[in-house]
matplotlib code that plots the C-alpha trace (Angstrom):
import matplotlib.pyplot as plt

x = [23.5, 22.5, 23.8, 23.2, 23.4, 22.2, 19.7, 20.4, 24.2, 24.7, 26.3, 25.2, 28.2, 27.8, 24.1, 23.7, 24.0, 27.4, 29.2, 28.1, 29.1, 27.5, 28.0, 25.8, 28.1, 31.6, 34.6, 33.8, 30.9, 33.2, 35.2, 32.2, 31.6, 28.3, 27.1, 27.2, 26.2, 28.8, 28.6, 28.4, 31.8, 33.5, 31.8, 33.2, 36.7, 36.5, 35.4, 37.3, 34.2, 32.6, 33.5, 32.8, 33.8, 36.6, 38.3, 40.1, 38.0, 36.3, 32.6, 30.6, 28.4, 27.8, 27.8, 29.0, 29.8, 33.4, 34.0, 35.9, 39.3, 40.1, 37.7, 40.5, 42.1, 39.2, 39.3, 36.4, 35.3, 34.6, 30.8, 29.1, 26.5, 23.4, 20.7, 18.0, 15.6, 12.6, 14.2, 17.9, 20.3, 23.4, 26.2, 29.6, 32.0, 31.4, 33.4, 33.5, 31.7, 30.1, 28.8, 30.8, 28.0, 24.6, 22.0, 18.3, 16.6, 14.8, 15.2, 14.1, 14.2, 13.8, 14.6, 17.4, 16.0, 18.5, 19.1, 15.8, 17.6, 16.2, 18.7, 18.4, 19.1, 19.8, 19.5, 19.0, 18.2, 20.6, 18.5, 21.6, 21.8, 18.1, 17.7, 19.0, 16.2, 12.4, 11.1, 7.4, 6.6, 8.9, 8.8, 10.9, 10.1, 10.9, 11.3, 9.1, 5.4, 5.1, 8.1, 8.2, 10.4, 8.3, 9.9, 13.1, 14.0, 14.3, 16.1, 18.6, 19.5, 20.0, 22.2, 24.2, 25.0, 25.7, 28.2, 29.8, 30.4, 31.9, 34.5, 33.4, 35.0, 33.6, 30.3, 31.0, 30.5, 32.7, 31.6, 28.8, 26.0, 23.9, 20.9, 18.1, 14.4, 11.2, 9.6, 7.8, 8.8, 6.7, 8.5, 7.9, 9.9, 12.6, 12.9, 13.1, 15.8, 17.8, 17.4, 18.5, 21.7, 22.5, 21.8, 22.8, 25.7, 26.9, 26.9, 28.3, 26.0, 23.2, 21.8, 18.6, 17.9, 15.5, 16.9, 15.2, 16.6, 20.2, 19.7, 18.4, 21.3, 23.8, 22.4, 22.2, 25.9, 26.4, 24.2, 21.5, 18.8, 18.4, 18.1, 14.3, 12.6, 10.7, 11.9, 9.7, 10.8, 8.9, 10.3, 9.7, 6.4, 5.6, 6.1, 6.8, 6.9, 9.0, 9.3, 12.7, 13.1, 16.6, 18.0, 15.8, 12.8, 9.4, 7.6, 4.3, 4.1, 5.0, 2.7, 2.7, 1.0, 1.2, 2.3, 5.8, 8.0, 6.8, 3.3, 4.5, 6.4, 3.6, 1.1, 3.3, 3.7, 0.0, -0.7, 2.0, 0.8, -2.8, -1.5, 0.8, -0.5, 1.6, 4.8, 4.1, 7.1, 9.3, 7.8, 9.7, 9.9, 13.5, 12.9, 9.8, 11.8, 14.4, 11.7, 10.2, 13.5, 14.5, 11.2, 8.7, 8.2, 5.9, 3.4, 3.1, -0.6, -1.9, -5.3, -3.7, -1.1, -3.8, -5.9, -2.8, -2.3, -6.0, -6.0, -2.8, -0.4, 3.3, 4.0, 2.5, 4.3, 7.6, 6.9, 6.1, 8.9, 9.4, 11.1, 12.2, 12.1, 14.3, 12.8, 14.1, 12.6, 11.0, 13.2, 12.5, 12.3, 14.4, 13.0, 14.6, 17.2, 16.8, 19.0, 16.8, 13.6, 15.1, 16.1, 12.6, 11.0, 13.2, 12.3, 8.6, 8.8, 10.5, 7.9, 5.1, 6.7, 6.9, 3.3, 2.2, 4.1, 2.4, -1.0, -0.4, 0.7, -2.4, -4.6, -3.1, -3.7, -7.3, -7.9, -6.5, -8.7, -11.8, -11.0, -10.5, -13.8, -15.6, -14.2, -15.4, -18.9, -19.1, -17.9, -20.6, -23.2, -22.1, -22.3, -25.7, -27.1, -26.2, -28.0, -31.7, -34.1, -35.0, -31.4, -30.5, -31.2, -29.0, -26.3, -26.3, -26.3, -22.5, -21.8, -23.4, -25.9, -29.7, -30.7, -29.3, -30.5, -28.3, -25.3, -26.1, -26.4, -23.0, -21.5, -22.9, -21.4, -18.0, -18.0, -18.8, -16.0, -13.6, -14.4, -13.9, -10.5, -9.3, -10.5, -12.9, -15.8, -19.2, -21.4, -24.8, -26.4, -25.4, -26.8, -30.0, -30.3, -29.5, -32.1, -34.6, -33.8, -34.6, -38.2, -36.9, -35.0, -38.2, -40.7, -42.9, -43.9, -46.7, -48.0, -51.1, -50.7, -53.3, -51.2, -48.0, -46.8, -45.8, -42.1, -42.9, -44.8, -41.7, -39.6, -42.1, -41.9, -38.1, -38.2, -40.5, -38.2, -35.2, -36.9, -38.1, -34.7, -33.0, -35.4, -34.9, -31.2, -31.5, -33.7, -31.3, -28.4, -30.2, -31.1, -27.5, -26.4, -28.8, -27.8, -24.2, -24.8, -26.8, -24.0, -21.4, -23.4, -24.0, -20.3, -19.4, -21.8, -20.4, -16.8, -17.7, -19.3, -16.2, -13.9, -15.9, -15.8, -13.9, -14.5, -18.2, -18.5, -16.6, -18.8, -22.0, -20.7, -20.0, -23.4, -25.1, -23.0, -24.0, -27.7, -27.8, -25.8, -28.2, -31.2, -29.9, -29.0, -32.5, -34.1, -32.0, -33.0, -36.6, -36.4, -34.7, -36.9, -40.0, -39.3, -38.6, -35.2, -33.7, -32.2, -28.7, -29.3, -29.2, -31.8, -33.8, -35.0, -38.3, -40.6, -41.2, -44.1, -41.9, -39.1, -41.4, -41.5, -44.6, -45.4, -45.0, -47.2, -49.9, -49.8, -50.0, -53.1, -54.9, -54.2, -55.4, -58.6, -59.3, -58.8, -61.0, -63.8, -63.8, -64.1, -62.8, -62.9, -63.5, -60.9, -62.8, -60.2, -60.0, -63.4, -64.9, -63.8, -63.2, -60.5, -58.3, -58.7, -57.0, -54.0, -53.7, -53.6, -51.0, -48.8, -48.6, -45.5, -46.6, -43.2, -43.1, -39.7, -38.0, -38.5, -35.9, -33.6, -31.4, -31.1, -30.0, -27.4, -26.1, -25.9, -24.2, -21.5, -21.0, -20.6, -18.3, -16.0, -16.1, -15.1, -12.2, -11.0, -11.1, -10.6, -7.5, -8.7, -12.1, -12.6, -15.9, -18.0, -18.4, -21.7, -23.2, -25.1, -28.0, -25.8, -22.8, -22.9, -21.0, -17.6, -14.8, -11.8, -8.9, -5.9, -2.4, 0.3, 4.0, 5.1, 6.5, 8.9, 6.0, 4.5, 7.6, 7.6, 6.5, 4.9, 5.1, 3.0, 0.5, 2.0, 5.0, 3.2, 0.1, 2.0, 4.1, 0.8, -0.1, 2.3, 0.0, -3.3, -3.2, -6.9, -5.8, -4.8, -7.6, -5.8, -7.9, -5.1, -3.6, -0.8, 2.7, 1.6, -1.4, 0.8, 2.8, -0.3, -1.3, 2.2, 2.1, -1.3, 0.1, 2.9, 2.5, 1.1, 3.1, 5.7, 3.9, 7.0, 7.7, 5.6, 7.2, 10.7, 9.6, 8.3, 11.4, 13.6, 11.9, 14.2, 13.3, 15.0, 14.4, 14.6, 11.3, 12.7, 14.8, 11.7, 11.8, 9.3, 9.0, 10.1, 8.0, 4.9, 5.4, 5.9, 2.7, 0.8, 2.1, 1.3, -2.3, -2.6, -0.5, -1.5, -0.5, 3.1, 4.2, 7.9, 8.4, 11.7, 12.1, 15.5, 16.6, 19.2, 22.7, 22.1, 18.5, 19.5, 22.8, 22.5, 20.7, 23.6, 26.2, 24.5, 24.4, 28.1, 29.0, 26.8, 28.4, 31.9, 31.3, 33.0, 29.6, 28.1, 28.7, 26.4, 23.5, 23.9, 22.7, 24.2, 22.8, 22.9, 20.9, 18.4, 17.7, 17.8, 15.5, 13.2, 10.9, 9.2, 12.5, 13.1, 9.7, 11.0, 14.5, 15.1, 18.7, 19.8, 20.8, 22.6, 25.9]
y = [-16.7, -18.6, -22.1, -23.6, -27.2, -28.8, -31.6, -33.1, -33.0, -34.8, -38.2, -41.2, -42.9, -45.9, -45.7, -41.9, -38.6, -37.0, -34.4, -31.5, -30.5, -27.1, -23.7, -20.6, -17.9, -16.8, -16.4, -12.7, -13.5, -14.9, -11.7, -9.5, -8.9, -9.3, -12.9, -14.1, -17.6, -20.1, -22.0, -25.8, -26.3, -23.8, -25.5, -28.9, -27.5, -25.7, -28.8, -31.5, -33.2, -33.4, -32.5, -35.4, -35.9, -38.1, -35.2, -32.1, -29.9, -27.0, -27.5, -25.0, -23.7, -20.0, -19.3, -16.9, -20.0, -21.0, -24.7, -26.2, -27.6, -29.5, -32.4, -35.0, -33.8, -35.2, -38.9, -41.2, -41.4, -37.7, -37.2, -34.7, -32.6, -31.4, -29.1, -29.7, -26.8, -25.8, -22.4, -22.9, -25.9, -25.9, -28.5, -28.8, -31.0, -32.4, -30.7, -27.3, -24.2, -23.0, -24.8, -24.6, -24.0, -22.2, -21.6, -21.4, -24.8, -24.1, -25.3, -23.7, -25.2, -22.6, -22.8, -21.0, -18.3, -19.1, -22.8, -23.9, -26.2, -26.8, -25.9, -26.2, -23.3, -24.3, -21.7, -18.0, -16.2, -13.9, -11.4, -10.6, -14.3, -15.1, -12.6, -15.3, -17.7, -18.0, -18.4, -17.9, -21.7, -22.7, -21.0, -21.8, -25.2, -26.7, -30.3, -29.7, -30.0, -27.9, -29.3, -32.8, -33.7, -35.3, -34.2, -36.3, -35.5, -31.9, -33.1, -34.8, -31.6, -29.9, -32.7, -32.7, -29.1, -29.3, -32.2, -30.6, -27.3, -29.3, -30.5, -34.1, -35.8, -38.8, -40.6, -41.8, -40.0, -42.0, -40.1, -40.8, -38.3, -36.7, -35.0, -33.2, -33.7, -32.4, -33.7, -37.0, -37.2, -39.7, -43.0, -42.9, -39.6, -40.9, -44.1, -42.4, -40.0, -43.0, -44.8, -41.7, -41.3, -45.0, -45.7, -42.5, -41.4, -44.6, -43.1, -45.7, -44.8, -42.3, -40.7, -38.6, -36.0, -33.1, -29.7, -28.1, -30.9, -30.2, -26.5, -27.2, -29.5, -27.0, -24.2, -26.6, -27.3, -23.5, -23.3, -21.3, -23.8, -26.8, -30.4, -30.2, -27.5, -26.6, -25.7, -23.3, -23.4, -21.2, -22.4, -21.5, -23.2, -24.8, -24.0, -26.7, -26.9, -29.8, -30.7, -32.1, -34.3, -35.2, -33.8, -36.0, -34.9, -36.2, -36.7, -37.5, -34.0, -32.2, -29.7, -28.3, -25.4, -24.9, -21.3, -19.9, -17.3, -18.0, -16.9, -13.7, -12.7, -13.6, -11.7, -8.6, -8.9, -9.0, -6.0, -3.9, -4.8, -3.8, -0.6, 0.3, -1.3, 0.9, -0.5, -4.2, -4.9, -3.6, -5.8, -9.0, -11.9, -11.3, -7.6, -8.2, -10.8, -8.1, -5.6, -8.1, -8.9, -5.2, -3.5, -6.0, -6.6, -8.4, -6.1, -6.8, -6.2, -6.4, -4.7, -1.7, -1.3, -1.3, 1.2, 3.4, 3.5, 4.1, 7.2, 8.6, 11.0, 11.4, 7.9, 6.0, 8.4, 7.6, 3.9, 4.2, 3.3, 4.6, 2.8, 5.4, 4.0, 5.6, 8.9, 11.7, 15.2, 16.8, 19.5, 23.0, 25.6, 28.6, 32.0, 33.3, 36.0, 39.5, 38.7, 35.7, 37.7, 40.4, 37.8, 36.2, 39.6, 40.5, 37.2, 37.8, 41.3, 40.1, 37.4, 39.9, 42.3, 39.5, 38.6, 42.2, 42.6, 39.4, 40.7, 44.1, 42.5, 40.3, 43.3, 45.3, 42.4, 42.1, 45.9, 45.8, 42.9, 44.7, 48.0, 46.2, 44.4, 47.7, 49.4, 46.6, 46.7, 50.6, 50.2, 47.6, 49.9, 52.7, 50.5, 49.3, 52.8, 53.1, 49.9, 49.8, 48.2, 45.4, 44.5, 44.4, 40.6, 39.7, 42.1, 40.7, 37.1, 37.2, 38.9, 36.4, 38.9, 38.9, 42.5, 45.9, 45.7, 42.6, 44.5, 47.5, 45.1, 43.6, 47.1, 47.7, 44.5, 45.2, 48.7, 47.3, 44.7, 47.4, 49.7, 46.8, 45.8, 49.5, 49.6, 52.4, 52.8, 51.6, 54.1, 53.8, 56.7, 55.2, 51.9, 53.4, 55.2, 52.0, 50.3, 53.0, 52.8, 49.1, 50.0, 51.5, 48.4, 46.3, 48.3, 45.4, 44.5, 47.0, 46.5, 44.4, 41.0, 41.7, 44.5, 42.4, 40.1, 36.5, 37.5, 40.4, 38.1, 35.9, 38.9, 40.1, 36.8, 37.0, 40.6, 39.6, 36.7, 39.0, 41.7, 39.2, 37.7, 41.1, 42.3, 39.1, 39.5, 43.1, 42.1, 39.4, 41.8, 44.4, 41.7, 40.6, 44.1, 44.8, 41.5, 42.5, 45.9, 44.3, 41.7, 44.4, 46.4, 43.4, 42.5, 46.1, 46.0, 42.6, 43.9, 46.9, 44.7, 42.4, 45.4, 46.6, 43.3, 40.5, 37.9, 38.4, 38.5, 35.2, 33.5, 34.7, 33.4, 30.0, 29.8, 30.8, 28.2, 25.5, 26.4, 26.5, 23.2, 21.4, 22.9, 21.7, 18.2, 17.9, 18.8, 16.2, 13.5, 14.4, 14.1, 10.7, 8.9, 11.1, 12.4, 9.0, 8.6, 6.0, 8.5, 8.5, 10.8, 7.8, 6.3, 3.7, 0.4, 1.9, 0.9, 2.6, 4.7, 6.2, 7.0, 9.2, 12.9, 14.9, 15.7, 12.1, 10.9, 13.4, 12.1, 8.5, 9.4, 11.0, 8.1, 5.6, 7.6, 7.8, 4.0, 3.3, 5.5, 3.8, 0.3, -2.9, -3.8, -0.2, 1.8, 5.1, 7.5, 10.6, 10.4, 13.1, 16.7, 16.3, 13.8, 16.5, 18.5, 15.5, 15.8, 19.5, 18.6, 15.9, 18.3, 20.7, 20.6, 20.2, 20.4, 24.0, 23.7, 23.3, 27.0, 28.0, 25.0, 26.6, 29.9, 28.1, 26.1, 29.2, 31.0, 28.0, 28.1, 31.8, 31.6, 28.6, 30.5, 33.6, 31.5, 30.0, 33.5, 34.9, 31.7, 29.6, 26.8, 26.4, 23.1, 22.8, 19.7, 17.0, 16.5, 13.4, 10.7, 8.8, 5.8, 7.8, 10.4, 13.7, 13.7, 16.2, 15.7, 14.3, 16.4, 14.9, 16.0, 15.0, 12.3, 13.5, 12.0, 10.8, 8.9, 6.8, 5.7, 2.4, 3.2, 0.4, 1.3, -1.0, -3.8, -3.9, -5.7, -7.0, -9.5, -11.2, -11.4, -14.4, -16.5, -15.9, -15.5, -17.8, -17.0, -13.6, -15.5, -18.1, -20.9, -22.3, -23.4, -22.2, -19.7, -20.1, -19.3, -21.7, -24.4, -24.3, -25.0, -27.9, -29.4, -29.2, -30.9, -33.8, -34.5, -37.4, -36.2, -38.4, -35.7, -32.7, -30.5, -31.4, -28.7, -26.0, -27.3, -27.2, -23.6, -22.5, -23.3, -22.3, -21.9, -20.0, -21.1, -20.5, -17.5, -15.9, -15.7, -12.8, -10.5, -8.0, -8.5, -12.3, -13.2, -10.7, -11.7, -15.4, -14.8, -12.7, -15.4, -18.3, -16.5, -16.2, -20.0, -20.9, -20.5, -17.3, -17.5, -20.3, -19.9, -18.9, -18.2, -17.7, -17.3, -17.0, -19.3, -18.0, -18.1, -19.1, -19.8, -21.7, -23.4, -26.4, -27.1, -26.4, -28.7, -31.4, -30.8, -31.3, -34.3, -35.9, -35.3, -37.4, -40.8, -42.4, -41.0, -44.2, -46.1, -43.8, -44.4, -47.3, -48.7, -49.8, -53.4, -52.5, -50.6, -53.5, -56.2, -54.6, -52.7, -49.7, -51.0, -50.9, -47.4, -46.3, -46.8, -45.4, -42.6, -41.4, -40.5, -36.9, -37.2, -38.9]
z = [6.2, 3.0, 2.3, -1.1, -2.2, -5.4, -5.0, -8.4, -8.1, -4.8, -5.2, -3.2, -1.6, 0.8, 0.9, 1.5, -0.3, 0.0, -2.1, -4.2, -7.7, -8.1, -6.7, -7.5, -6.6, -7.7, -5.5, -5.4, -3.1, -0.5, -0.5, -0.2, -4.0, -5.9, -6.5, -10.0, -11.3, -12.4, -15.7, -15.4, -17.1, -14.8, -11.8, -12.8, -13.3, -10.0, -8.1, -9.9, -11.2, -7.7, -4.2, -1.9, 1.7, 0.6, -1.4, -0.4, -2.5, -0.7, -0.4, -2.6, 0.2, 0.1, 3.8, 6.5, 8.6, 8.2, 7.6, 10.5, 9.8, 13.0, 12.4, 12.2, 15.5, 17.6, 18.5, 17.4, 21.0, 21.2, 20.9, 18.7, 20.5, 18.5, 19.9, 17.3, 18.1, 16.1, 15.5, 15.4, 14.8, 17.0, 16.6, 18.3, 20.2, 23.6, 26.3, 24.6, 26.0, 22.7, 19.6, 16.5, 14.0, 14.5, 11.7, 11.2, 11.1, 7.8, 4.2, 0.9, -2.6, -5.3, -9.0, -10.7, -13.0, -15.8, -15.8, -14.1, -11.8, -8.3, -5.6, -1.8, 0.5, 4.1, 6.9, 6.7, 3.5, 1.8, -0.3, -2.5, -3.4, -3.7, -6.6, -8.9, -7.9, -8.4, -4.8, -5.6, -5.5, -2.7, 0.7, 3.8, 5.1, 8.5, 9.5, 12.6, 13.1, 16.3, 18.2, 16.8, 13.8, 11.0, 7.7, 7.7, 4.1, 5.2, 8.4, 6.2, 4.4, 7.8, 9.1, 5.8, 6.1, 9.9, 9.5, 6.5, 8.4, 11.2, 8.7, 8.2, 5.2, 3.5, 4.2, 7.7, 11.0, 13.4, 16.5, 19.0, 18.7, 21.4, 20.0, 21.8, 21.4, 22.9, 26.1, 25.6, 22.0, 20.0, 19.5, 15.8, 15.5, 17.8, 15.8, 12.4, 13.7, 14.9, 11.6, 9.7, 11.8, 11.7, 8.0, 6.3, 8.4, 10.0, 13.5, 16.0, 18.9, 19.7, 22.8, 23.1, 25.7, 26.5, 25.9, 29.0, 31.2, 30.0, 30.6, 34.2, 35.0, 33.6, 35.8, 38.8, 38.5, 38.7, 41.7, 40.0, 40.9, 43.3, 42.5, 43.2, 41.2, 38.0, 34.6, 32.6, 28.9, 26.5, 23.2, 19.6, 19.0, 22.3, 26.0, 28.7, 32.5, 33.7, 37.4, 38.7, 41.7, 42.8, 39.6, 37.3, 35.3, 36.3, 33.0, 34.7, 35.9, 32.7, 31.0, 27.5, 25.7, 21.9, 22.2, 21.9, 20.5, 16.9, 17.9, 19.6, 16.5, 14.1, 16.3, 16.3, 12.5, 12.0, 14.3, 12.7, 9.2, 10.1, 11.7, 8.8, 5.6, 3.4, 4.9, 4.8, 2.6, 5.3, 8.0, 7.2, 9.6, 10.5, 11.2, 13.3, 15.3, 16.0, 17.0, 19.4, 21.1, 21.3, 22.3, 23.6, 27.4, 29.7, 31.5, 35.3, 35.0, 31.4, 32.2, 34.0, 31.3, 28.6, 30.5, 30.9, 27.1, 26.6, 28.8, 27.2, 28.7, 29.1, 30.5, 27.5, 25.2, 26.8, 26.4, 22.7, 20.3, 16.8, 14.0, 11.4, 7.8, 5.1, 4.2, 2.0, 2.7, -0.3, -1.9, -0.7, -3.4, -2.5, -3.5, -6.8, -6.5, -7.9, -10.9, -11.7, -11.3, -13.6, -16.2, -16.1, -16.4, -19.4, -21.1, -20.4, -21.8, -25.0, -25.4, -24.8, -27.4, -29.9, -29.4, -29.6, -32.9, -34.2, -33.1, -34.7, -38.0, -38.0, -37.2, -40.0, -42.4, -41.3, -41.7, -45.2, -46.1, -44.7, -46.4, -49.8, -49.3, -48.3, -51.4, -53.6, -52.1, -52.5, -56.1, -56.7, -55.3, -57.6, -60.6, -59.5, -59.5, -63.2, -64.1, -65.0, -62.6, -65.0, -65.6, -61.9, -61.4, -64.4, -63.2, -59.6, -60.8, -61.3, -58.0, -55.6, -54.2, -54.7, -54.1, -53.4, -49.8, -49.2, -50.5, -48.2, -45.3, -46.1, -46.2, -42.7, -41.4, -43.0, -41.5, -38.1, -38.4, -39.6, -36.7, -34.3, -35.9, -35.6, -32.0, -32.5, -30.1, -31.0, -32.7, -30.9, -32.8, -36.1, -35.1, -34.1, -37.4, -39.2, -37.2, -37.9, -41.6, -41.8, -42.7, -45.9, -46.7, -46.7, -48.9, -49.8, -46.2, -46.0, -49.5, -49.9, -51.5, -54.2, -55.6, -55.9, -58.7, -57.9, -57.9, -55.6, -53.3, -53.0, -52.3, -49.7, -47.8, -47.9, -46.5, -43.8, -42.8, -42.9, -40.8, -38.2, -37.9, -37.7, -35.0, -33.0, -33.1, -32.0, -29.1, -28.0, -28.3, -26.2, -23.6, -23.4, -23.1, -20.2, -18.5, -18.8, -17.3, -14.5, -13.9, -13.8, -11.4, -9.2, -9.2, -8.3, -5.3, -4.2, -4.5, -2.3, 0.3, 0.2, 0.7, 3.7, 5.6, 3.8, 6.5, 6.7, 2.9, 2.6, 5.2, 3.5, 0.2, 1.7, 3.3, 0.1, -1.8, 0.6, 0.4, -3.4, -3.6, -1.3, -3.2, -6.6, -5.2, -3.6, -6.9, -8.7, -6.2, -6.5, -10.3, -9.9, -7.4, -7.2, -3.7, -2.1, -0.5, 1.9, 4.3, 2.8, -0.1, -2.4, -4.6, -2.7, -4.2, -5.4, -8.2, -11.5, -10.2, -7.4, -9.9, -12.0, -11.4, -10.8, -14.5, -15.5, -12.7, -13.7, -17.3, -16.1, -14.0, -16.9, -19.2, -16.5, -15.9, -19.7, -20.1, -17.1, -18.5, -21.9, -20.4, -21.8, -25.5, -26.7, -28.7, -29.5, -27.9, -30.1, -31.6, -29.3, -28.9, -25.1, -25.9, -27.3, -24.1, -22.4, -24.8, -23.8, -20.1, -20.8, -22.7, -19.7, -17.5, -13.9, -12.5, -11.3, -9.8, -13.2, -13.9, -11.5, -11.9, -14.6, -12.6, -9.4, -11.2, -13.0, -9.7, -8.1, -10.8, -10.4, -6.6, -6.9, -9.3, -7.1, -4.0, -6.0, -6.7, -3.1, -1.1, -2.1, 0.3, -1.3, -3.1, -5.1, -4.4, -7.1, -8.7, -7.2, -9.1, -7.7, -7.0, -5.7, -2.9, -3.2, -1.6, -1.5, -3.8, -1.7, -1.4, -2.0, 0.3, 0.3, 2.7, 6.0, 8.4, 10.6, 7.6, 7.3, 10.9, 12.4, 15.8, 18.4, 21.4, 22.9, 20.8, 23.0, 25.8, 23.9, 21.7, 24.5, 26.5, 24.4, 26.5, 29.4, 27.5, 24.4, 23.8, 22.4, 19.2, 19.4, 21.2, 24.0, 26.3, 29.6, 30.0, 31.6, 35.1, 35.0, 33.6, 36.8, 38.8, 36.4, 36.7, 40.6, 40.7, 38.7, 41.2, 43.7, 47.0, 49.4, 50.2, 51.6, 51.3, 47.7, 46.2, 48.3, 47.3, 43.6, 43.8, 45.7, 42.6, 39.4, 36.4, 33.3, 30.1, 26.4, 24.1, 25.2, 28.8, 27.6, 27.4, 30.3, 33.1, 32.5, 36.1, 37.9, 35.9, 36.5, 40.2, 40.4, 38.5, 40.6, 43.9, 42.9, 42.6, 45.6, 49.3, 51.0, 52.4, 50.0, 49.1, 45.5, 43.8, 40.1, 38.5, 34.9, 33.3, 32.8, 29.0, 28.2, 24.5, 24.7, 28.2, 26.6, 24.3, 27.0, 29.4, 26.7, 26.1, 29.7, 29.9, 26.8, 28.1, 31.2, 31.4, 32.1, 28.9, 26.8, 29.2, 28.2, 24.4, 22.2, 19.1, 15.8, 16.9, 20.0, 17.9, 15.5, 18.1, 20.7, 18.3, 18.7, 21.8, 23.7, 22.2, 23.6, 27.2, 26.6, 29.1, 29.9, 33.4, 33.7, 37.0, 36.1]

ax = plt.figure().add_subplot(projection="3d")
ax.plot(x, y, z, "-o")
ax.set_aspect("equal")
plt.show()
């Protein structure tokens, strides 16, 4: 239920704020449609400039509470009964069985997102309506501090809306008002409330009363409890124990604890938010309040109940409740049909055929290019044979080649590329012959230098360089070929071992991968901090000397020794021959482990790729840095039905336990059962049987009394503080929530009720000191 009034647009009439000239929702909202803002001009036309209580214009509250239309039927002597609770505000006519209007006792003042105007929302929040407002700077506010009214500006908004929903027209409330208050309400709060009712609403007379006392009297009339007894009232923010003697409350024996239903709900919200941090947006205050009233209970023995849940088993599982959040199962992929498989295979075949045709066309073009190049080179060799040797350099200057050997080498390369493009096998024999004939290509290598001209010396150096490079390439090629043969042989042996026993082979590969990984990581750590670790495979806070590896530390030692031998003030290093021996020692690499580092890392990569091929569940480990340990890559899985569940297990009885153990939430006060003992000790001791009469009629009232197990737990706790055999009888009110208002309604309908009220004249003549001692009689 959301009720909106505009703070700026209310008109003051006869010394108080009346009427409203703005609504924030169209008529479609009242019929269940979507809320849309009104323009100011349409608002004024709709409300005939403003809607005051002296007009017949419908009040622009957006509320599920219907405005009463029978206000004028009741005579001015009929009192209006208000149960002003910290949680809910209830208002109605005296003599009726139920209140006319009930709403949350909170006010919120957000700003409209379009116009920027501040509006006032009274009561419950409607999310469909609040989307038009900016609520970030204005949260719900209450007029109460604990159970005492202290924000009377907010209280005025509450009363404005309550009287308007009752059907009041104009600025005057010409009916006596009976309003409830807390036990031993401070005189300042009582005085401000009376002043507000007298000055702003023109109430003829007022009476105050305690809500728990009205509930006790109402149940006494229905023979639920006796005239002597105790009223235990766990309210919204506080809990009270009030003794009654001869139907009247004894305030000297009252006891209060600052724990109530608000703390139970707040504690449950905190526990569920910590347990399910990904669903905190779902755990709104209203929803947690519903979960509390639906699932929470009072444990007969908190310790035994907690131990039962700790052990586990079928009984705790049966007591656990699950709140299923909206969840959509992930779509399941059905296996493709035979027609679909055939269609995909045909598409794949067509794509493969097109790729093969493109590859064949590219290969043919490449072969034609290589054949043309080969023909040109052979034609160039034929022309070169007809040219004299002296004219060869000038002839080759236009072709881009330097010598005949270079052209022949190009012919060999083009032939090899051509054979490769045609897919012909390698000609090993021809290669060997070509390698053997390389000596003929470099005729100047074995000729002495004194027999060569300067040009021939340059050519000899070039031939030596070409021959050395060619032989180096051939050796590297042969080495790669041998390594490839060894690798293929090793892979073939491993595949045979895998086929013989796949499980054993997989286990051996995993063990080998783990050993190599630890070895490589250990070597990295040693290089990082010189072998000093802090026990967590991380770099410790070591000095520079400890961060150096073995080779660096050896060089530092040699330099230090040399500097020490020279002494101070001398700079003769390098003047003697033995100094150069020191350079040779410093240039040596003393880290012997580096020789096998590359091999271990290469083997680790090979084993990792092999494990990925044969084991789909294998996930390679990340390489760790000195400041970050290695960790496995987290796997992402789709949300299941269990992931979208709010599990309420031990929280069902742990949260209501704060009513008996407030220290669970950091409040160092007594619980409900101990409050009874405190209240009994405060009673006068003249009558020895009074305490037994009080414990023989204990009434539970208030919203928290609806929790299952409350009566049994209270009885067990009270028996522990009373002598053995003491009479104890605990009963629950007929309606713990509405009995306070109903008792006040019956009380206000009595003919003697006007004697318990006081008027504005009495208030101003007698002052606050008289109001301090004002106490109504509940037995009329």
